[in-house]
C-alpha positions, 0 to 999 in steps of 0.5 A: 564754321568756316577755318579761322573764323572761331579766332576771328570771333574770339578777336572780335569779342576781346575787343568788344571786353576792351572797349572802354566805358568812360560813363561806367568809371564815373559811374562806379569810379576808376578802380571799379571799372578797371576791376571789372575790366580786367576780370572780363579779359581773364586777369586777376586783382589784389585790393590794398590791405587784402592778401586775396586775389579777386577772380570771380567778376561777380564777387567783386566787393561793393562798398562806398565808391573808392573803397577797394583800390587796385595794388596789384594786376596779374594778367596771366593768360588775359586778353587785356589789349591796348584799346583797355589801357584807358581803365588804367588812368585813373588807378593810383595805387597799383604797385605791381603788374605781371603780363604773362602769355598776353597774346595782345600786349605789344610795345604800344601797350608798354609805351602806354603803360610808361606813359600813364602818369598814375602808374609813374608814380606807384608802379614798383614792380613788373613782369612781362612774361611770355609775350611774343610781341613785345620787343626791345622798343617796348621794353626801352619804353618803360623808361618813363616808370621812374619809381619801378624798382624790380623788372622781370624779363623772361621768355621774350622772343621779341627781343633782339639787342638785349645788352644795348637795350638793358644798358639803356634801361639801367642807365635811365632807372639807376636804381631799377633791379633788373632780373633777366631769364632770356635765350 
C-alpha cells in the first residue's frame, strides 16, 4: 500500500458511516437512526430511564417506534463528522454530550450543534476534550445553546483568545457553569 492510502481509506469509510439516510430516519424514527449512526462511528448512547451505555450496534434494543429516547451521547474516539449531524435534528431528549478525541469535530460541527433547535431546548451539559480542530470560533458558536448549564473544556490547543472567548460566552449564557482545563 502506498503511504497515506490507509488513512485515505479510513477517511472514506468514516465519510460513508456519516452519510445521512433520511429514509432510515423516517422508517425507524430519529432516536433509532441516530443511535445506529453514533454506534457505527464508535460513540455510545444512553437512553432515558436507563443507567446503561449502549455500545453494541447489534445489541440495540428493538421495540415500538420511539420507545427508546437518546438522553446522553459519549463520543470518545468517535469518527462522527459534520455530514452526520443531520441525525441530531430529531433528537428531543439529549441532555448530555461528550466529545472527546474526535478528530473530525471542528468549529462547523459546534456551530451546527448550537443551531439544532431541539438541542437548544434540551442540552444541559457539554464536554469538549482533546478535539484539536476546535478553535475560539467554535466555542463562541455555543452561545445559542440557551439551556446549557455546564460546559467543560479541556486540552483544546486551537483556543487562542481564552479570556475574551469565555467572557463573551459567559455574558451570552449567564447561568452557564464553565469549567476549564486548558494550557
